[in-house]
C-alpha positions as CSV (number, residue, x, y, z in Angstrom):
1,X,140.8,55.3,-105.8
2,X,144.3,53.9,-104.6
3,X,142.9,53.9,-101.1
4,X,140.2,51.4,-101.8
5,X,142.0,48.5,-101.8
6,X,143.8,49.2,-98.7
7,X,140.3,49.7,-96.8
8,X,139.1,46.5,-98.3
9,X,142.1,44.5,-96.6
10,X,141.5,46.0,-93.6
11,X,138.2,45.1,-93.6
12,X,138.7,41.5,-94.9
13,X,141.4,41.0,-92.5
14,X,138.9,42.5,-89.3
15,X,135.8,40.0,-90.4
16,X,138.2,37.0,-90.1
17,X,139.7,37.8,-86.7
18,X,135.9,38.7,-85.6
19,X,135.1,35.2,-86.8
20,X,137.6,33.7,-84.9
21,X,136.9,35.8,-81.6
22,X,140.2,37.2,-82.1
23,X,139.6,41.2,-82.7
24,X,141.0,43.1,-80.2
25,X,139.8,46.5,-79.1
26,X,141.3,48.8,-76.7
27,X,139.2,49.4,-73.6
28,X,139.5,52.7,-71.4
29,X,140.5,51.5,-68.3
30,X,141.6,54.1,-65.7
31,X,143.8,52.7,-62.4
32,X,142.0,54.6,-59.8
33,X,143.7,53.1,-56.7
34,X,146.3,50.3,-56.2
35,X,144.3,47.1,-57.5
36,X,141.1,49.2,-58.5
37,X,140.0,49.9,-61.9
38,X,137.5,51.6,-63.6
39,X,135.9,51.0,-66.9
40,X,133.3,52.9,-67.8
41,X,130.9,53.5,-64.9
42,X,132.2,50.2,-63.4
43,X,134.7,49.9,-60.6
44,X,136.6,46.7,-60.2
45,X,139.1,44.7,-58.3
46,X,142.2,44.0,-61.2
47,X,143.6,40.7,-61.1
48,X,144.9,41.8,-64.6
49,X,147.7,44.2,-64.0
50,X,151.5,43.6,-63.9
51,X,152.2,46.6,-61.3
52,X,153.1,43.5,-58.5
53,X,154.2,45.7,-55.9
54,X,151.7,48.8,-56.5
55,X,154.9,51.1,-56.8
56,X,153.3,53.1,-59.6
57,X,151.1,54.4,-57.0
58,X,153.7,54.6,-54.2
59,X,153.6,58.5,-52.7
60,X,157.5,58.4,-52.4
61,X,157.7,57.0,-56.1
62,X,155.3,59.9,-57.4
63,X,157.3,62.3,-55.4
64,X,160.7,61.2,-56.8
65,X,158.6,61.8,-60.5
66,X,157.6,65.1,-59.7
67,X,160.5,66.8,-58.5
68,X,162.8,65.5,-61.0
69,X,160.2,66.6,-63.6
70,X,160.2,69.9,-62.4
71,X,164.0,70.1,-62.1
72,X,164.7,68.6,-65.6
73,X,161.3,68.8,-67.8
74,X,158.9,66.5,-68.9
75,X,160.7,64.8,-72.1
76,X,164.4,64.1,-72.1
77,X,164.7,66.1,-75.9
78,X,167.0,63.6,-77.8
79,X,168.6,60.3,-77.6
80,X,171.0,59.1,-75.2
81,X,174.0,59.8,-76.9
82,X,172.6,63.1,-78.4
83,X,171.6,65.4,-75.1
84,X,169.0,62.8,-73.7
85,X,171.5,61.2,-71.2
86,X,170.3,63.4,-68.0
87,X,171.9,62.8,-64.7
88,X,169.4,60.5,-63.1
89,X,170.5,57.6,-65.7
90,X,174.0,57.1,-64.0
91,X,172.1,56.1,-60.4
92,X,169.7,53.7,-62.3
93,X,171.9,52.0,-64.3
94,X,174.7,51.4,-60.9
95,X,171.4,50.5,-58.8
96,X,170.1,47.7,-61.2
97,X,174.0,46.5,-61.6
98,X,173.9,46.2,-57.9
99,X,170.6,44.3,-57.6
100,X,171.5,41.7,-60.4
101,X,175.3,41.3,-59.4
102,X,176.7,42.5,-62.9
103,X,179.3,45.2,-63.7
104,X,177.1,47.4,-65.7
105,X,173.9,47.7,-66.8
106,X,172.3,50.0,-69.9
107,X,168.8,51.0,-69.5
108,X,166.4,51.4,-72.8
109,X,163.1,52.8,-73.8
110,X,161.0,49.6,-73.2
111,X,161.3,46.2,-72.6
112,X,160.8,45.4,-76.2
113,X,163.3,48.2,-77.3
114,X,165.8,46.1,-75.2
115,X,165.4,42.9,-76.9
116,X,165.3,44.1,-80.6
117,X,168.2,46.3,-79.9
118,X,170.5,44.1,-77.9
119,X,169.8,40.8,-79.7
120,X,170.9,42.1,-83.1
121,X,173.9,43.8,-81.8
122,X,175.4,40.5,-80.8
123,X,174.3,38.2,-83.3
124,X,174.4,37.9,-86.7
125,X,173.9,35.9,-90.0
126,X,176.8,33.3,-89.1
127,X,175.5,32.6,-85.6
128,X,173.1,30.5,-83.8
129,X,170.4,31.4,-81.8
130,X,168.1,28.7,-79.3
131,X,165.0,29.8,-77.6
132,X,162.7,28.3,-75.6
133,X,159.7,27.9,-77.4
134,X,157.4,29.7,-75.0
135,X,159.5,33.2,-75.2
136,X,157.9,36.3,-75.7
137,X,157.3,37.9,-78.9
138,X,160.0,40.4,-78.5
139,X,162.5,38.2,-78.3
140,X,161.6,36.4,-81.0
141,X,161.7,39.8,-82.8
142,X,165.1,40.4,-81.7
143,X,166.2,37.0,-82.6
144,X,164.7,37.5,-86.2
145,X,166.1,41.1,-86.8
146,X,169.8,39.5,-85.9
147,X,169.0,37.2,-88.7
148,X,170.9,34.4,-87.0
149,X,169.8,30.8,-87.6
150,X,167.1,30.3,-84.9
151,X,166.3,26.8,-83.3
152,X,163.7,26.7,-80.6
153,X,163.2,24.0,-78.0
154,X,160.4,22.3,-75.8
155,X,159.3,24.6,-73.3
156,X,161.7,24.5,-70.2
157,X,163.3,21.1,-71.8
158,X,166.8,21.2,-70.6
159,X,167.5,17.9,-72.3
160,X,166.1,19.0,-75.8
161,X,168.1,22.1,-75.6
162,X,171.3,20.0,-75.3
163,X,169.9,17.9,-78.1
164,X,169.9,20.9,-80.4
165,X,173.5,22.0,-79.2
166,X,175.0,18.7,-79.8
167,X,173.6,18.9,-83.4
168,X,174.3,22.3,-84.5
169,X,176.3,24.1,-82.0
170,X,179.7,23.3,-84.2
171,X,178.3,24.6,-87.3
172,X,178.4,28.5,-85.9
173,X,180.6,30.8,-84.4
174,X,179.0,32.5,-81.8
175,X,175.5,31.1,-80.2
176,X,173.1,32.6,-77.8
177,X,170.6,30.9,-75.6
178,X,167.3,32.7,-74.7
179,X,164.8,32.2,-71.7
180,X,162.5,33.9,-69.9
181,X,163.2,33.7,-66.0
182,X,159.5,33.9,-65.2
183,X,157.2,33.1,-68.4
184,X,154.8,36.1,-68.6
185,X,151.8,33.5,-69.9
186,X,152.1,30.4,-67.5
187,X,154.0,31.7,-64.5
188,X,156.3,28.7,-64.2
189,X,160.0,29.7,-64.1
190,X,163.0,28.5,-66.2
191,X,165.7,26.2,-64.8
192,X,168.3,28.9,-64.6
193,X,171.0,26.7,-63.2
194,X,170.8,23.8,-65.4
195,X,170.6,26.0,-68.6
196,X,173.8,28.0,-67.3
197,X,175.2,25.0,-67.0
198,X,174.4,23.7,-70.3
199,X,175.6,27.3,-71.8
200,X,179.2,27.1,-70.3
201,X,179.4,23.1,-71.5
202,X,178.8,24.4,-75.0
203,X,180.5,28.0,-75.2
204,X,177.0,29.5,-75.5
205,X,175.5,32.8,-73.9
206,X,173.1,32.7,-71.8
207,X,170.3,35.8,-71.9
208,X,167.4,35.8,-69.7
209,X,164.5,37.8,-69.6
210,X,163.1,38.7,-66.1
211,X,160.6,41.0,-67.0
212,X,158.2,39.4,-64.5
213,X,160.9,38.4,-61.9
214,X,162.5,41.3,-60.7
215,X,160.7,42.5,-57.8
216,X,158.9,39.5,-57.3
217,X,161.0,36.4,-56.8
218,X,164.4,35.8,-55.5
219,X,163.5,38.3,-52.5
220,X,163.1,40.9,-55.4
221,X,166.4,41.0,-57.1
222,X,165.0,38.3,-59.6
223,X,164.8,34.7,-61.1
224,X,168.9,34.3,-61.3
225,X,169.0,34.0,-57.6
226,X,169.1,30.1,-56.6
227,X,168.9,29.7,-53.2
228,X,169.8,32.9,-52.1
229,X,173.0,33.2,-54.3
230,X,173.4,35.2,-57.7
231,X,173.8,32.8,-60.3
232,X,176.3,34.2,-63.2
233,X,174.0,34.7,-66.0
234,X,176.2,37.1,-68.6
235,X,173.0,38.7,-70.1
236,X,169.9,39.6,-67.7
237,X,167.1,41.7,-69.4
238,X,164.3,43.2,-68.0
239,X,161.4,45.8,-67.6
240,X,161.1,48.9,-65.2
241,X,157.3,48.6,-66.3
242,X,156.0,45.8,-64.2
243,X,157.0,45.2,-60.2
244,X,159.1,48.5,-61.0
245,X,156.0,50.6,-61.4
246,X,157.4,52.8,-63.9
247,X,158.6,52.3,-67.7
248,X,161.6,51.4,-69.7
249,X,163.8,48.3,-69.8
250,X,167.4,47.1,-69.1
251,X,170.2,44.5,-69.7
252,X,172.2,44.3,-67.0
253,X,176.3,42.8,-68.1
254,X,179.5,43.2,-68.0
255,X,180.9,46.8,-68.9
256,X,182.4,45.7,-72.0
257,X,178.9,43.8,-73.2
258,X,177.3,47.4,-72.3
259,X,179.6,49.5,-74.0
260,X,179.3,47.6,-77.1
261,X,175.7,47.6,-77.0
262,X,175.5,51.6,-76.3
263,X,177.7,51.6,-79.8
264,X,175.8,49.1,-81.3
265,X,172.1,48.6,-80.5
266,X,169.7,50.6,-82.6
267,X,166.7,50.7,-80.9
268,X,169.1,53.0,-78.2
269,X,170.9,55.0,-80.2
270,X,167.9,56.0,-82.6
271,X,165.4,56.6,-79.5
272,X,164.7,59.5,-77.6
273,X,165.5,59.2,-73.9
274,X,163.1,58.2,-71.4
275,X,161.7,61.4,-69.3
276,X,163.8,62.4,-66.5
277,X,160.6,61.7,-64.2
278,X,160.3,58.3,-65.1
279,X,164.0,57.6,-64.8
280,X,163.7,58.8,-60.9
281,X,160.3,56.9,-60.5
282,X,162.1,53.7,-61.2
283,X,165.3,54.5,-59.3
284,X,163.1,55.1,-56.0
285,X,161.3,52.2,-56.9
286,X,164.5,50.0,-57.3
287,X,165.5,51.6,-53.7
288,X,162.2,50.3,-52.2
289,X,162.6,46.8,-54.0
290,X,166.3,46.3,-52.4
291,X,165.0,47.4,-48.7
292,X,161.5,45.9,-48.5
293,X,161.5,42.4,-48.1
294,X,158.0,41.8,-47.0
295,X,156.7,44.0,-50.0
296,X,158.2,41.9,-52.5
297,X,157.1,38.7,-50.8
298,X,153.4,39.6,-51.0
299,X,152.5,38.8,-54.3
300,X,154.0,35.2,-54.6
301,X,152.0,34.9,-51.5
302,X,148.8,36.1,-52.8
303,X,149.3,34.1,-56.0
304,X,149.8,31.1,-53.9
305,X,146.6,31.4,-51.6
306,X,144.7,31.5,-54.8
307,X,146.2,28.4,-56.0
308,X,145.8,26.4,-52.9
309,X,142.2,27.4,-52.7
310,X,141.4,26.4,-56.3
311,X,143.6,23.1,-55.8
312,X,146.0,24.2,-58.5
313,X,149.6,23.6,-58.8
314,X,151.6,25.6,-56.3
315,X,152.4,29.2,-57.6
316,X,155.7,29.5,-58.9
317,X,155.2,33.6,-59.4
318,X,153.1,36.3,-59.3
319,X,151.0,34.8,-62.4
320,X,148.4,32.0,-62.4
321,X,147.0,31.2,-65.7
322,X,143.5,29.4,-65.6
323,X,143.5,27.3,-69.1
324,X,140.1,27.1,-71.0
325,X,141.1,25.9,-74.4
326,X,138.7,28.0,-76.8
327,X,138.5,31.9,-77.2
328,X,135.0,31.3,-76.7
329,X,135.2,30.2,-73.1
330,X,137.9,32.4,-72.1
331,X,136.0,35.4,-73.0
332,X,133.2,34.2,-71.5
333,X,134.7,33.3,-68.3
334,X,136.3,36.8,-68.5
335,X,133.1,38.5,-68.8
336,X,131.3,36.3,-66.0
337,X,134.2,37.6,-63.7
338,X,133.7,41.2,-64.7
339,X,130.1,40.9,-63.8
340,X,131.0,39.9,-60.4
341,X,133.3,42.9,-59.9
342,X,136.6,41.5,-61.1
343,X,138.9,42.4,-64.1
344,X,140.8,39.5,-65.4
345,X,141.4,39.3,-69.3
346,X,141.1,36.7,-71.5
347,X,144.3,35.9,-73.3
348,X,144.1,34.4,-77.0
349,X,145.9,33.3,-80.0
350,X,148.2,34.3,-81.0
351,X,150.0,35.4,-77.8
352,X,149.2,32.0,-76.6
353,X,149.4,28.9,-78.7
354,X,145.8,27.6,-80.3
355,X,143.4,26.2,-77.9
356,X,145.2,27.2,-75.0
357,X,143.3,30.3,-74.7
358,X,143.2,31.2,-71.0
359,X,142.5,33.9,-68.0
360,X,145.8,35.3,-67.2
361,X,145.5,36.1,-63.4
362,X,148.3,38.2,-61.9
363,X,148.7,39.0,-58.1
364,X,149.9,42.1,-56.0
365,X,150.7,43.1,-53.0
366,X,147.5,45.7,-53.0
367,X,145.5,42.6,-52.9
368,X,144.0,41.6,-49.5
369,X,144.1,38.1,-48.6
370,X,139.7,38.8,-48.6
371,X,139.9,39.9,-51.9
372,X,141.9,36.8,-53.2
373,X,140.0,34.4,-51.2
374,X,136.5,36.1,-52.4
375,X,138.3,36.3,-56.0
376,X,138.9,32.2,-55.9
377,X,135.1,31.8,-55.2
378,X,134.4,33.7,-58.1
379,X,136.7,32.2,-60.4
380,X,135.8,29.0,-59.6
381,X,131.9,29.6,-60.1
382,X,133.2,31.5,-63.5
383,X,135.1,28.1,-64.7
384,X,132.0,26.2,-63.8
385,X,129.5,28.4,-65.8
386,X,131.7,28.2,-68.8
């Protein structure tokens, strides 16, 4: 039968993945309280979640979502350019622009949709895209969809980026420089001030992906804040699904660029808008981020307590990787910690480079000091055991 070859194809691919310890499975995981998850019958303290401020469980955020849902319905009904642009979007985009110091903001259905929509809307075949080699998959996807010439520079190496620009910038009409503000797998921060200076020198547009910076670094304003001052990054992208605790993605930029994105980004034009309850939740969460400075400082405080206990370099964000090299060691360490009562997921290739499998530990405002200290002891035992 025609389908036999399809089944054989899938089976062979899965066999190879399993042999390399790279096969993934979806595991039912219920987040039953801030920082607490249940997998099957097992309750675990989670150090694997991106809900850095636990705002997804905040009563005011939940209430805002419930009220908007009752008033405007569960779904948006259509794309934003048809009938889905409900009244809650305007306030959310104004909040984002104010927080990030830009003229305007445009909200998408997710962070991935933001990058695969905005990048091709700005760049084309005759343009150059220069990106940090450690950029997230969705930045690579957006760059490839733009069909521009792509070069990668060594991770956080401004000198390497400068050399590539000296060699190639004059060959192309426009150039976009892509980086993450806080790198999702390493937890380190990009040298944004130096990259912005480089961009200005070579007439390059700098775009930062601040998915893991908003709500956590820069007093919650994100990675474009340098010593209390907002750096004028022209394209600031991020998500509403991590520290904000809701869902969606955004691009903060000038009014003219935002209007162009609204007219050209296919992932905005052809996607149903976010549900009213989701937008209302994000709006309330941003209000909390903008006013509760003690809350936004907690994730990094917890992460730094952890790195101090294990003698690791001081955490730059709420993400701390424990590098183990092989997928086998990472999986064993994750299982060891689960048996000790902690959820920390093994991150394996192709999400990270070969031979850099790791435990990606994330810290949130929900974690108590005692939780972090006990987790540090358990992590040290897991590393020693594998």
